[in-house]
N, C-alpha and C positions, 0 to 999 in steps of 0.2 A: 370873766374874758381873765386871757393870758396876753400878758405883753412881755416881747421876746427884743430886746437888746442886739444887736449883732447880727440882727436875723437874715445879714447877706451874706455872714460868713464861712469858714468850713461845716462847723458844728450847728451853725442857725438853720443852713439851707439844706444841712438832712433833718433836723429836730419841727422846723415848722411844717411841712407836709403830715409827720405822723400825730403831732398832735393835732391837725383840724381833721385826719381821717379820723383819728379816735373820739370825734366829736366836740372839741373846743371851739371856743370863739379865740380868735388870734389876732392882734396887733400885733403890726410889725415898726418898732421906730426904727427911722431911718435917717443918716445925714442929708444937709440936701447936696446936690450935686447937680452938673450939668448931663451926666449919663442916667440912661433908666437902670433904675437899681436891680441885681439879680437876685429876684424872687421868685420862688416858685411858681409854675404856669400853671394855672386852670386849677385852682384851689381857691373858696373865697378867706378873703384875709381884709380886714384892715390898717390902713397905712397912716403912719405918725412922722408927721418930717420937722426934724430937728438935732440938731449936734447933741451929743450926750453931756456935753458942756455946757449946753442953754438952759439953764432951770425952771425959765416960764415955757421953753417949750417943752423938756421932760413932763415938767409939772402937769399942763394940758393932756398929754398923752394917756397920764395915768386915768384919767376920767373913768370912773366903773371898773376899775380894773380890781382885780384879784388876787392874783400872783403874777411877779416879775420873774422874768427866766433872765440873767444877767449874764449876756457873752461875750459883749461890745470889746474889745481890747485891740491895740497896736501891736503886741508881743512878735507876732510874722510880719507883719504887713508893713507897719508904719514906721516911720521915721525913728531913731533913736530918742530923738528928744520928746517923741509924740508920747512917750510909757507916763509921764507926770502928768499932761493933759490929758488924754483918751484914758487913761484905765483907773490913775489916783484921782484925777480928781472929778472926774466922769462918774467915777461910783459913788464920791462922795454926792454928788449931785442928785445922781440916781438915788440915795437911799434918802436923802432930806426929803425929795421930792414925794418917795412912795409913804414914807411916813407923814408927813402931809397928807397924803391922798388918801390914808388910811388902808393901804394895802396890806391885807393878811398875811402875806408871805413873799421871803425872797429866795431865790434860788440862783446860786452860784455858781460858776464852773471852774475852778483853779489847780492846780497840779502837785502833784506829787514834789516835796521836796521845798515847797511853800513853808518860809519863815523869815519874819522881818528883819531879821539880823544876818540870813545870808550872806557872803560876800559876792553872790551871783547876781544881778539884776533881775534875772528872768526869775528868779524864786524870791527877793527879799520885794519886789513891787506884788507878788500873788500876796506873798503872807500879810503886809498891809491893808490890801483888800480884804484878806479873811477876819483880820481882827476889826476893821471900820464893821465888815458885816455885822458880826459876834457883838458889839456896844450898841448895834443900832438900836435895838430893842422891838425889832421885827423879828417876827417867828421866821427863820432859815433853814436852806439845807444847802450844805458849802458839798461841791463833789470835786476831791483831789485826783485827779488821773495819772496815769502814765502817759507815755507817746502815743499820741493818735493817728492814726492812720486812716485813709480811704480815697477816694477817686480825687478829691481836691486838697487833699493834705500840703503840709509845707513842709512837715519833716522829711517822710517818705520819698515824697515826688523831689523833693531840694538834693535826695541823693541821686535819683536816676539822672537829674540834668545836668548835676555835675559831675557824675560818670561820662555822661555824652557829650561834654563840655570840653576835657582836656583826654587826647587820645594816649592809647597804651596806660598810662596809671592811674589811679586813685589816691588822693593824701588821706591815708587814713591815720584821725587824731588818735595821739597817743599812740596805743598800740592794740585799739579795736576792742577791748576786756572789758570797757564798761559794758554793765546788764544794763538792759531793759527790759521793758513789758510791755510789747505794743496791745493796744489795745483798738480794736474795731469803731468805726466813728458810729455804728449801725447799733452797736451793742451798748454804746453811751448813750444812743438819745433814747433807748428802750428801758432804760434805767432811769434816765431823767424821767420820761413821760410815766411809769410805774409809781415813783416817788410822790408825784403830784396826788395820788388816792390814799398813800401808805402815812397816817399818822404820825406813825413810829420815827418816822424818818425826820421831824421836825427838829429844830434846832441841833442837829447831827451834821458833823462832819465825815462823809464816807469816803474812804479813799478806794478806788479801783481800777485793776489793772486788769490785764488780757492771763490766758491759760497759760502761759511760757516763759522763764526767762531765755531771751535770747542774748548774746554780745553783740555791739555794734558792729561787729565783724562779721556776724554770721547775717545780721540782717543785710550787708552790703552784698554778702555774697547771695543770699535768695532772691536779692533785685537786679545783679547781676543774671543773675540764672533765668530771672522772668523778662526782661530788657532785651538778653542777648549784647550786654555792654561787657564784654567780658575785660577788666583792667587787673595790673599788676598792682598789689595792693602795697602802699609806701607810705610808713608809720613816720609821723613829723610831731615833735609837741603842737598842744593844745593855745601855749603863748605865743607860739612861731602862725599858726591858724589864724588864730584871735585877729591878729595884727593884721592880716591879710585881709579878714571876712572886714573887720575895720576899715582898710582903704576902699574897696568894691565899696561898702555902702557909701561912702562918700562919692565916689567916681560913678555910679551905677544907679538909673532912676530909681531899680529894685532889684536886689542881689537874692536871688537862693540861698545863698551862706552867708547867714550874719552871725555877730558875737553873739546875741542872743540864741541863735539857734546851735551856736558851742556851748552855750553855756549849758544844755541840756544834757551834753555829754560828760560836765565835771565831774559828777559824781554819778553812783546807780540810781537808777530810777524804777525802784522795782518795790511790791507790797507782796502782802501773801497769794497763793495761787489760788486759792478760792474765794477771793473778796466780792466779786461777782453773782458768785454761786450764793454764797451766804446773805448776801443782802439781799437778793433780788429771784433766787430760785432760775438763775440763767444760767446758761452753757455758754458762754463766750467764745468765738471764733478764733482759730489757730491764726496768726500773720501768712504764712506759706499757703491755705487755703484759700486767702481771701484776698489777695493780691493778684488777681489775674486779669484784674483790668489794665496792670502795667503794659500788658504784653504790646506788642504792635503798634508802639504812640513812638512821633517822631521823637523824640525827647531832645535834639540841637533843635526842631523847632520850637516845643514847647517851652525851652530856655528863651530863646528871643523872644518869644510870643510874652511872657512871662517878665523881662528887664526892659524891654521897650516899647511893650503893651501893640506888638504886630509881628 
């Protein structure tokens, strides 16, 4: 049996159906909520309800579990203070519960640039958790991904919402030359699924990226072309945008552009171009060929719905 944390998130909603279709028995750990969880419909799932920070609840969810795929994170959607509670404390409790339950393997989703000594919170938190996983004495596989995209992603969709919010101009972080290597979420979940039957991936850290290097400016221009939201690109220093994003995080219920979002543009987010093919024999999709889902959507309405929930 596989336990998936963060199963209602962007990657979880793509991964869970793939695991079930492949014949796995899947249990989803979801936090208590007044609202119905956004789980894939019409597929057989087991549900365990507990906050990731509740040891007894998480330990109960581990009964009969062979593998834990740990995706739970407050990186894109949670409040800034939630990182310590959800990510670091949640990972600690998950690992303690997994060890006590005799779980045979933990799969953790990190990202390129993870470093416990990083000046950037988005990288530092992931690096701290990676070290916890390696020291847990539980067999593990860590996936370090480049920037992910797909229909429900936070990064590319955040660009589209920002384009729709301000007419005529788009504030380009720095000079837009930061290099990214967008990886389609469907390719990532294929790699995660295949890794479960590949013993050579145990106790390994695998860095995965898409098949091309694109500057942030190139990504923005591709998204403008698909969404028909043409804007003048105005370079602005990241420190100024960072302060503006921090203000938005305090004022809005949810902001699509956050300080953590900007942290992903602080340094180049790339790895070897053939990483996915080398590890899994899979040819990953190119960004421009797989973002057609962004066309024809009212991104202004998407922005309002995202921020205000309506």
